[in-house]
DSSP file (Angstrom, degrees, kcal/mol; ACC not computed):
  #  RESIDUE AA STRUCTURE BP1 BP2  ACC     N-H-->O    O-->H-N    N-H-->O    O-->H-N    TCO  KAPPA ALPHA  PHI   PSI    X-CA   Y-CA   Z-CA
    1    1 A M              0   0    0      0, 0.0     2,-0.4     0, 0.0     0, 0.0   0.000 360.0 360.0 360.0 134.1    0.0    0.0    0.0
    2    2 A I        -     0   0    0      3,-0.0     2,-0.4     2,-0.0     3,-0.0  -0.719 360.0-154.4 -89.2 133.0    1.3    3.4   -1.0
    3    3 A E    >>  -     0   0    0     -2,-0.4     3,-0.6     1,-0.1     4,-0.6  -0.838  17.4-134.9-105.3 145.2    1.3    6.1    1.7
    4    4 A E  H >> S+     0   0    0     -2,-0.4     4,-1.1     1,-0.2     3,-0.8   0.831 103.1  62.9 -66.0 -32.8    1.2    9.8    0.9
    5    5 A S  H 3> S+     0   0    0      1,-0.2     4,-1.6     2,-0.2    -1,-0.2   0.782  90.8  67.3 -63.2 -26.6    3.8   10.5    3.5
    6    6 A G  H <4 S+     0   0    0     -3,-0.6     4,-0.5     1,-0.2    -1,-0.2   0.881 101.0  47.5 -64.6 -36.6    6.3    8.4    1.5
    7    7 A A  H X< S+     0   0    0     -3,-0.8     3,-0.6    -4,-0.6    -1,-0.2   0.847 111.6  50.6 -70.7 -32.4    6.3   10.9   -1.4
    8    8 A L  H >< S+     0   0    0     -4,-1.1     3,-1.1     1,-0.2    -1,-0.2   0.720  97.3  67.4 -80.5 -21.7    6.7   13.9    0.9
    9    9 A T  T 3< S+     0   0    0     -4,-1.6    -1,-0.2     1,-0.2    -2,-0.2   0.742  89.9  65.3 -70.2 -19.2    9.7   12.4    2.7
   10   10 A A  T <  S+     0   0    0     -3,-0.6     2,-0.3    -4,-0.5    -1,-0.2   0.662  95.3  70.7 -79.2 -14.1   11.8   12.7   -0.4
   11   11 A L  S <  S-     0   0    0     -3,-1.1     2,-0.1    -4,-0.2    -3,-0.0  -0.730  84.7-121.4 -96.9 149.9   11.5   16.5   -0.2
   12   12 A G     >  -     0   0    0     -2,-0.3     4,-2.5     1,-0.1     5,-0.2  -0.335  32.8 -99.4 -82.7 173.4   13.2   18.6    2.3
   13   13 A E  H  > S+     0   0    0      1,-0.2     4,-2.2     2,-0.2     5,-0.2   0.915 123.5  50.1 -61.2 -44.5   11.3   21.0    4.7
   14   14 A G  H  > S+     0   0    0      1,-0.2     4,-2.5     2,-0.2    -1,-0.2   0.889 110.8  49.9 -64.8 -41.6   12.1   24.1    2.5
   15   15 A Q  H  > S+     0   0    0      2,-0.2     4,-2.5     1,-0.2     5,-0.2   0.920 108.5  51.2 -67.0 -42.0   10.8   22.3   -0.6
   16   16 A R  H  X S+     0   0    0     -4,-2.5     4,-2.1     1,-0.2    -2,-0.2   0.925 111.1  49.2 -60.8 -40.4    7.6   21.2    1.0
   17   17 A Q  H  X S+     0   0    0     -4,-2.2     4,-2.6     1,-0.2    -2,-0.2   0.912 110.6  51.4 -64.0 -41.9    7.0   24.8    2.1
   18   18 A A  H  X S+     0   0    0     -4,-2.5     4,-2.3     1,-0.2    -1,-0.2   0.904 110.3  47.0 -59.9 -41.8    7.7   26.0   -1.4
   19   19 A W  H  X S+     0   0    0     -4,-2.5     4,-2.3     2,-0.2    -1,-0.2   0.880 112.0  51.2 -64.8 -39.5    5.3   23.6   -2.9
   20   20 A S  H  X S+     0   0    0     -4,-2.1     4,-2.0    -5,-0.2    -2,-0.2   0.914 110.9  47.8 -64.4 -42.6    2.7   24.5   -0.4
   21   21 A Y  H  X S+     0   0    0     -4,-2.6     4,-2.5     1,-0.2    -2,-0.2   0.907 111.1  51.9 -65.5 -41.7    3.2   28.3   -1.1
   22   22 A L  H  X S+     0   0    0     -4,-2.3     4,-2.5     1,-0.2    -2,-0.2   0.918 108.3  51.4 -58.9 -44.8    3.0   27.6   -4.9
   23   23 A A  H  X S+     0   0    0     -4,-2.3     4,-2.2     1,-0.2    -1,-0.2   0.888 109.8  49.6 -63.3 -40.1   -0.3   25.7   -4.4
   24   24 A I  H  X S+     0   0    0     -4,-2.0     4,-2.0     2,-0.2    -1,-0.2   0.933 112.1  47.7 -64.0 -45.5   -1.8   28.6   -2.5
   25   25 A G  H  X S+     0   0    0     -4,-2.5     4,-2.1     1,-0.2    -2,-0.2   0.913 110.8  51.1 -62.6 -40.7   -0.8   31.0   -5.1
   26   26 A L  H  X S+     0   0    0     -4,-2.5     4,-2.9     1,-0.2     5,-0.2   0.892 107.3  55.0 -61.6 -41.3   -2.2   28.8   -7.9
   27   27 A F  H  X S+     0   0    0     -4,-2.2     4,-2.5     1,-0.2    -1,-0.2   0.921 107.6  47.9 -58.9 -46.6   -5.4   28.6   -6.1
   28   28 A D  H  X S+     0   0    0     -4,-2.0     4,-1.8     2,-0.2    -1,-0.2   0.899 113.7  46.9 -61.2 -40.6   -5.8   32.4   -5.9
   29   29 A T  H  X S+     0   0    0     -4,-2.1     4,-2.0     2,-0.2    -2,-0.2   0.915 113.2  48.7 -72.8 -38.3   -5.0   32.8   -9.6
   30   30 A G  H  X S+     0   0    0     -4,-2.9     4,-2.0     1,-0.2    -2,-0.2   0.892 111.4  50.6 -65.6 -37.6   -7.5   30.0  -10.6
   31   31 A F  H  X S+     0   0    0     -4,-2.5     4,-1.9    -5,-0.2    -1,-0.2   0.863 107.7  54.2 -65.1 -37.4  -10.2   31.5   -8.4
   32   32 A S  H  X S+     0   0    0     -4,-1.8     4,-0.9     2,-0.2    -2,-0.2   0.899 109.0  47.3 -66.5 -42.2   -9.5   34.9  -10.1
   33   33 A F  H  X S+     0   0    0     -4,-2.0     4,-1.2     1,-0.2     3,-0.4   0.868 108.7  54.6 -67.1 -36.6  -10.1   33.4  -13.5
   34   34 A A  H  X S+     0   0    0     -4,-2.0     4,-2.2     1,-0.2     3,-0.3   0.884 102.3  58.6 -62.7 -36.2  -13.2   31.6  -12.3
   35   35 A L  H  X S+     0   0    0     -4,-1.9     4,-2.3     1,-0.2    -1,-0.2   0.814  98.3  60.3 -61.7 -30.0  -14.5   35.1  -11.2
   36   36 A L  H  X S+     0   0    0     -4,-0.9     4,-1.7    -3,-0.4    -1,-0.2   0.899 105.0  47.6 -64.8 -39.3  -14.1   36.3  -14.8
   37   37 A F  H  X S+     0   0    0     -4,-1.2     4,-2.0    -3,-0.3    -2,-0.2   0.931 111.7  49.9 -64.1 -46.1  -16.6   33.6  -15.8
   38   38 A F  H  X S+     0   0    0     -4,-2.2     4,-2.4     1,-0.2    -2,-0.2   0.849 106.0  57.0 -62.1 -34.7  -18.9   34.7  -13.0
   39   39 A A  H  X S+     0   0    0     -4,-2.3     4,-2.2     2,-0.2    -1,-0.2   0.919 106.9  48.6 -64.4 -42.1  -18.6   38.3  -14.1
   40   40 A G  H  X S+     0   0    0     -4,-1.7     4,-2.2     2,-0.2    -2,-0.2   0.858 109.7  52.6 -64.1 -34.4  -19.9   37.3  -17.6
   41   41 A F  H  X S+     0   0    0     -4,-2.0     4,-3.2     2,-0.2     5,-0.3   0.941 109.0  49.6 -60.0 -50.9  -22.7   35.5  -15.9
   42   42 A C  H  X S+     0   0    0     -4,-2.4     4,-2.2     1,-0.2    -2,-0.2   0.887 112.1  46.9 -61.3 -42.6  -23.6   38.6  -13.9
   43   43 A V  H  X S+     0   0    0     -4,-2.2     4,-2.2     2,-0.2    -1,-0.2   0.917 114.3  48.6 -67.2 -41.0  -23.6   40.9  -17.1
   44   44 A L  H  X S+     0   0    0     -4,-2.2     4,-2.3     2,-0.2    -2,-0.2   0.932 112.8  46.3 -67.7 -45.2  -25.7   38.3  -19.0
   45   45 A I  H  X S+     0   0    0     -4,-3.2     4,-2.1     1,-0.2    -1,-0.2   0.909 111.9  51.7 -62.3 -39.3  -28.2   37.9  -16.3
   46   46 A G  H  X S+     0   0    0     -4,-2.2     4,-2.1    -5,-0.3    -2,-0.2   0.907 111.1  48.4 -62.3 -41.2  -28.4   41.7  -15.9
   47   47 A T  H  X S+     0   0    0     -4,-2.2     4,-1.5     1,-0.2    -2,-0.2   0.894 111.7  48.4 -66.6 -40.2  -29.0   42.1  -19.7
   48   48 A L  H  X S+     0   0    0     -4,-2.3     4,-2.1     2,-0.2    -1,-0.2   0.851 110.8  51.3 -70.9 -34.3  -31.7   39.4  -19.7
   49   49 A I  H  X S+     0   0    0     -4,-2.1     4,-1.8     1,-0.2     6,-0.4   0.915 109.2  51.4 -67.4 -43.0  -33.4   41.1  -16.7
   50   50 A L  H  < S+     0   0    0     -4,-2.1    -2,-0.2     1,-0.2    -1,-0.2   0.830 115.2  41.7 -62.9 -32.6  -33.4   44.4  -18.5
   51   51 A R  H  < S+     0   0    0     -4,-1.5    -1,-0.2    -5,-0.2    -2,-0.2   0.818 115.2  47.7 -87.8 -30.3  -34.9   42.9  -21.5
   52   52 A S  H  < S-     0   0    0     -4,-2.1    -2,-0.2    -5,-0.2    -3,-0.2   0.838  79.7-153.6 -84.4 -30.6  -37.6   40.7  -19.9
   53   53 A R     <  +     0   0    0     -4,-1.8    -3,-0.1     2,-0.2     4,-0.1   0.677  61.2 117.7  63.1  19.7  -39.1   43.1  -17.4
   54   54 A L  S    S+     0   0    0     -5,-0.2    58,-0.3     1,-0.1    -1,-0.1   0.717  79.6  36.6 -80.7 -23.2  -40.1   40.2  -15.1
   55   55 A I  S    S-     0   0    0     -6,-0.4    -2,-0.2    56,-0.1     5,-0.1  -0.960 114.6 -78.8-126.5 145.1  -37.8   41.6  -12.4
   56   56 A P    >>  -     0   0    0      0, 0.0     4,-1.2     0, 0.0     3,-0.9  -0.078  37.4-128.9 -50.0 139.3  -37.4   45.3  -11.8
   57   57 A R  H 3> S+     0   0    0      1,-0.3     4,-2.6     2,-0.2     5,-0.2   0.802 104.1  66.3 -64.0 -31.4  -35.0   46.9  -14.3
   58   58 A V  H 3> S+     0   0    0      1,-0.2     4,-2.3     2,-0.2    -1,-0.3   0.854  99.2  50.9 -60.0 -33.7  -32.9   48.5  -11.6
   59   59 A I  H <> S+     0   0    0     -3,-0.9     4,-2.2     2,-0.2    -1,-0.2   0.872 108.8  51.8 -70.4 -36.9  -31.9   45.1  -10.4
   60   60 A G  H  X S+     0   0    0     -4,-1.2     4,-1.6     2,-0.2    -2,-0.2   0.899 110.9  47.6 -65.7 -40.3  -30.8   44.2  -14.0
   61   61 A A  H  X S+     0   0    0     -4,-2.6     4,-2.3     2,-0.2    -2,-0.2   0.918 110.6  51.8 -64.2 -43.5  -28.8   47.4  -14.2
   62   62 A L  H  X S+     0   0    0     -4,-2.3     4,-3.0     1,-0.2    -2,-0.2   0.919 107.7  52.5 -59.3 -43.8  -27.2   46.7  -10.8
   63   63 A M  H  X S+     0   0    0     -4,-2.2     4,-2.3     2,-0.2    -1,-0.2   0.868 108.6  50.5 -63.8 -34.4  -26.3   43.1  -12.1
   64   64 A V  H  X S+     0   0    0     -4,-1.6     4,-2.2     2,-0.2    -1,-0.2   0.933 112.3  46.3 -65.4 -45.4  -24.6   44.7  -15.2
   65   65 A V  H  X S+     0   0    0     -4,-2.3     4,-2.7     1,-0.2    -2,-0.2   0.880 110.8  53.9 -65.5 -36.9  -22.6   47.0  -12.9
   66   66 A A  H  X S+     0   0    0     -4,-3.0     4,-2.6     2,-0.2    -2,-0.2   0.932 108.7  48.9 -63.5 -44.4  -21.8   44.0  -10.6
   67   67 A G  H  X S+     0   0    0     -4,-2.3     4,-2.1     1,-0.2    -2,-0.2   0.921 112.2  47.8 -64.0 -41.5  -20.4   42.1  -13.6
   68   68 A S  H  X S+     0   0    0     -4,-2.2     4,-2.6     2,-0.2    -1,-0.2   0.899 110.2  52.4 -65.9 -38.5  -18.3   45.1  -14.6
   69   69 A G  H  X S+     0   0    0     -4,-2.7     4,-2.5     2,-0.2     5,-0.2   0.922 109.4  49.9 -61.6 -41.6  -17.1   45.4  -11.0
   70   70 A H  H  X S+     0   0    0     -4,-2.6     4,-2.6     2,-0.2     5,-0.2   0.914 111.0  50.3 -62.8 -42.2  -16.0   41.7  -11.0
   71   71 A I  H  X S+     0   0    0     -4,-2.1     4,-2.6     2,-0.2     5,-0.3   0.961 112.9  44.5 -57.5 -57.0  -14.2   42.3  -14.3
   72   72 A V  H  X S+     0   0    0     -4,-2.6     4,-2.1     1,-0.2    -2,-0.2   0.890 115.6  47.4 -56.0 -47.6  -12.3   45.2  -13.0
   73   73 A N  H  X S+     0   0    0     -4,-2.5     4,-2.2    -5,-0.2    -1,-0.2   0.922 113.6  47.1 -62.5 -47.8  -11.5   43.7   -9.7
   74   74 A T  H  X S+     0   0    0     -4,-2.6     4,-2.3    -5,-0.2     5,-0.2   0.899 112.2  48.5 -69.0 -40.6  -10.3   40.4  -11.2
   75   75 A L  H  X S+     0   0    0     -4,-2.6     4,-3.0    -5,-0.2     5,-0.4   0.899 112.1  50.2 -63.6 -39.5   -8.1   42.0  -13.9
   76   76 A A  H  X S+     0   0    0     -4,-2.1     4,-2.4    -5,-0.3     8,-0.5   0.888 111.1  49.7 -64.2 -38.7   -6.6   44.3  -11.2
   77   77 A L  H  < S+     0   0    0     -4,-2.2    -2,-0.2     2,-0.2    -1,-0.2   0.883 115.7  41.7 -65.6 -40.7   -5.9   41.2   -9.0
   78   78 A I  H  < S+     0   0    0     -4,-2.3    -2,-0.2    -5,-0.2    -1,-0.2   0.919 124.8  34.7 -77.0 -45.3   -4.3   39.3  -11.8
   79   79 A L  H  < S+     0   0    0     -4,-3.0    -3,-0.2     1,-0.2    -2,-0.2   0.898 136.9   4.2 -78.7 -43.1   -2.3   42.3  -13.3
   80   80 A S     X  -     0   0    0     -4,-2.4     4,-1.9    -5,-0.4     3,-0.3  -0.763  55.8-172.4-151.3  95.4   -1.4   44.2  -10.2
   81   81 A P  H  > S+     0   0    0      0, 0.0     4,-1.7     0, 0.0     5,-0.1   0.813  88.1  61.2 -59.9 -29.3   -2.3   42.8   -6.7
   82   82 A A  H  > S+     0   0    0      1,-0.2     4,-0.9     2,-0.2     3,-0.2   0.944 106.6  44.8 -66.3 -42.0   -1.2   46.1   -5.0
   83   83 A V  H >> S+     0   0    0     -3,-0.3     4,-1.4    -7,-0.2     3,-0.5   0.875 109.7  56.7 -63.8 -38.8   -3.8   48.0   -7.0
   84   84 A S  H 3X S+     0   0    0     -4,-1.9     4,-2.1    -8,-0.5    -1,-0.2   0.821  98.7  59.5 -64.4 -31.6   -6.4   45.4   -6.2
   85   85 A D  H 3< S+     0   0    0     -4,-1.7    -1,-0.2     1,-0.2    -2,-0.2   0.829 108.1  45.6 -67.8 -29.0   -5.9   45.8   -2.5
   86   86 A R  H << S+     0   0    0     -4,-0.9     4,-0.4    -3,-0.5    -1,-0.2   0.778 114.5  49.2 -80.4 -26.8   -6.9   49.5   -2.8
   87   87 A L  H  X S+     0   0    0     -4,-1.4     4,-2.6     1,-0.1     3,-0.4   0.844  87.7  86.3 -77.0 -36.0   -9.9   48.7   -5.0
   88   88 A V  H  X S+     0   0    0     -4,-2.1     4,-2.1     1,-0.2     5,-0.2   0.802  89.0  41.9 -44.8 -59.0  -11.5   45.9   -3.0
   89   89 A P  H  > S+     0   0    0      0, 0.0     4,-0.8     0, 0.0    -1,-0.2   0.925 121.4  39.9 -60.0 -44.2  -13.8   47.7   -0.5
   90   90 A G  H  4 S+     0   0    0     -3,-0.4     3,-0.3    -4,-0.4    -2,-0.2   0.902 118.4  43.7 -70.9 -44.3  -15.1   50.3   -3.0
   91   91 A I  H  X S+     0   0    0     -4,-2.6     4,-0.6     1,-0.2    -1,-0.2   0.773 113.1  51.0 -77.7 -29.5  -15.6   48.2   -6.0
   92   92 A L  H  X S+     0   0    0     -4,-2.1     4,-2.4    -5,-0.4    -1,-0.2   0.616  91.2  77.0 -85.9 -12.5  -17.2   45.2   -4.2
   93   93 A L  H  X S+     0   0    0     -4,-0.8     4,-2.1    -3,-0.3    -1,-0.2   0.943  98.7  41.2 -61.8 -52.3  -19.7   47.2   -2.4
   94   94 A P  H  > S+     0   0    0      0, 0.0     4,-2.3     0, 0.0    -1,-0.2   0.829 113.3  57.7 -66.1 -27.4  -22.1   47.7   -5.5
   95   95 A V  H  X S+     0   0    0     -4,-0.6     4,-2.3     2,-0.2     5,-0.2   0.939 108.7  43.7 -65.3 -47.5  -21.4   44.0   -6.4
   96   96 A G  H  X S+     0   0    0     -4,-2.4     4,-2.5     1,-0.2     5,-0.2   0.898 113.0  51.9 -64.6 -40.1  -22.6   42.8   -3.1
   97   97 A L  H  X S+     0   0    0     -4,-2.1     4,-2.3     2,-0.2    -2,-0.2   0.915 111.1  47.4 -63.2 -42.3  -25.6   45.1   -3.2
   98   98 A A  H  X S+     0   0    0     -4,-2.3     4,-2.2     2,-0.2    -2,-0.2   0.943 115.0  44.4 -68.2 -45.3  -26.6   43.9   -6.7
   99   99 A E  H  X S+     0   0    0     -4,-2.3     4,-2.2     1,-0.2    -2,-0.2   0.891 114.8  49.2 -67.5 -38.3  -26.3   40.2   -5.8
  100  100 A L  H  X S+     0   0    0     -4,-2.5     4,-2.6    -5,-0.2    -1,-0.2   0.887 110.2  50.4 -66.5 -39.6  -28.1   40.6   -2.6
  101  101 A S  H  X S+     0   0    0     -4,-2.3     4,-2.0    -5,-0.2    -2,-0.2   0.890 111.8  47.7 -67.4 -38.5  -30.9   42.5   -4.1
  102  102 A L  H  X S+     0   0    0     -4,-2.2     4,-2.5     2,-0.2     5,-0.2   0.939 112.4  48.8 -65.1 -45.7  -31.4   39.9   -6.8
  103  103 A A  H  X S+     0   0    0     -4,-2.2     4,-2.3     1,-0.2    -2,-0.2   0.912 113.9  46.6 -59.6 -45.1  -31.3   37.1   -4.2
  104  104 A L  H  X S+     0   0    0     -4,-2.6     4,-2.7     2,-0.2     5,-0.4   0.862 110.8  51.9 -69.0 -34.7  -33.8   38.8   -2.0
  105  105 A W  H  X>S+     0   0    0     -4,-2.0     5,-2.6    -5,-0.2     4,-1.6   0.928 113.7  43.3 -63.7 -45.8  -36.1   39.7   -4.8
  106  106 A L  H  <5S+     0   0    0     -4,-2.5    -2,-0.2     3,-0.2    -1,-0.2   0.875 117.0  47.3 -67.8 -36.2  -36.2   36.1   -6.0
  107  107 A A  H  <5S+     0   0    0     -4,-2.3    -2,-0.2    -5,-0.2    -1,-0.2   0.914 125.6  26.3 -72.5 -40.4  -36.6   34.7   -2.5
  108  108 A V  H  <5S+     0   0    0     -4,-2.7    -3,-0.2    -5,-0.2    -2,-0.2   0.953 139.3  15.9 -88.3 -54.7  -39.4   37.1   -1.4
  109  109 A K  T  <5S-     0   0    0     -4,-1.6    -3,-0.2    -5,-0.4    -4,-0.1   0.876  85.4-173.2 -93.1 -44.2  -41.3   38.2   -4.5
  110  110 A G      < -     0   0    0     -5,-2.6     2,-0.5    -6,-0.1    -3,-0.1  -0.257  34.0 -70.5  74.5-168.5  -40.1   35.6   -7.1
  111  111 A V        -     0   0    0     -5,-0.1     2,-0.6   -56,-0.1   -56,-0.1  -0.991  36.1-167.8-127.0 126.8  -41.0   35.8  -10.8
  112  112 A Q        -     0   0    0     -2,-0.5     3,-0.1   -58,-0.3    -2,-0.0  -0.918  15.6-149.6-116.9 108.1  -44.4   35.2  -12.2
  113  113 A A        -     0   0    0     -2,-0.6     3,-0.1     1,-0.1    -2,-0.0  -0.401  31.3 -95.9 -71.3 145.5  -44.4   34.8  -16.0
  114  114 A P        -     0   0    0      0, 0.0     2,-0.3     0, 0.0    -1,-0.1  -0.330  46.4-102.6 -62.1 146.6  -47.5   35.9  -17.9
  115  115 A A        -     0   0    0     -3,-0.1     2,-0.2     1,-0.1    -3,-0.0  -0.527  36.1-134.8 -71.7 131.4  -49.8   33.0  -18.6
  116  116 A S        -     0   0    0     -2,-0.3    -1,-0.1     2,-0.1    -3,-0.0  -0.576   6.3-134.5 -88.9 152.6  -49.6   31.9  -22.2
  117  117 A S  S    S+     0   0    0     -2,-0.2    -1,-0.1     2,-0.1    -2,-0.0   0.733  87.7  72.8 -77.1 -23.0  -52.7   31.2  -24.3
  118  118 A T  S    S-     0   0    0      2,-0.0    -2,-0.1     1,-0.0     2,-0.1  -0.807  82.2-128.7-101.5 136.2  -51.3   27.9  -25.6
  119  119 A P              0   0    0      0, 0.0    -2,-0.1     0, 0.0    -1,-0.0  -0.389 360.0 360.0 -74.1 155.8  -51.1   24.8  -23.3
  120  120 A C              0   0    0     -2,-0.1    -2,-0.0     0, 0.0     0, 0.0   0.447 360.0 360.0 -81.9 360.0  -47.9   22.9  -22.9
């Protein structure tokens, strides 16, 4: 039976710490790229809300702003982490407001599509 500790004993303490630090850094970068996809989702959902009028248009506009905020924050995080540290509180406040307002609207009010004249 192969044990996981056997592979790690071949590395010195400094090498194990370096690999751990690399894994943490790669996780942050991967999470940042995943946020780019989520930003596209927010912009798409916001655009669909603006067009459908089933949910208040202000929430759709907020979701488009939220997607833009995610894009700016993620690109700043990838390109210059120092700039991203200064942007985080201000740029993520409208993002949180938009996502919270959509979640609350859907949880409390929901969406009621108009009844169609043709049966399914």
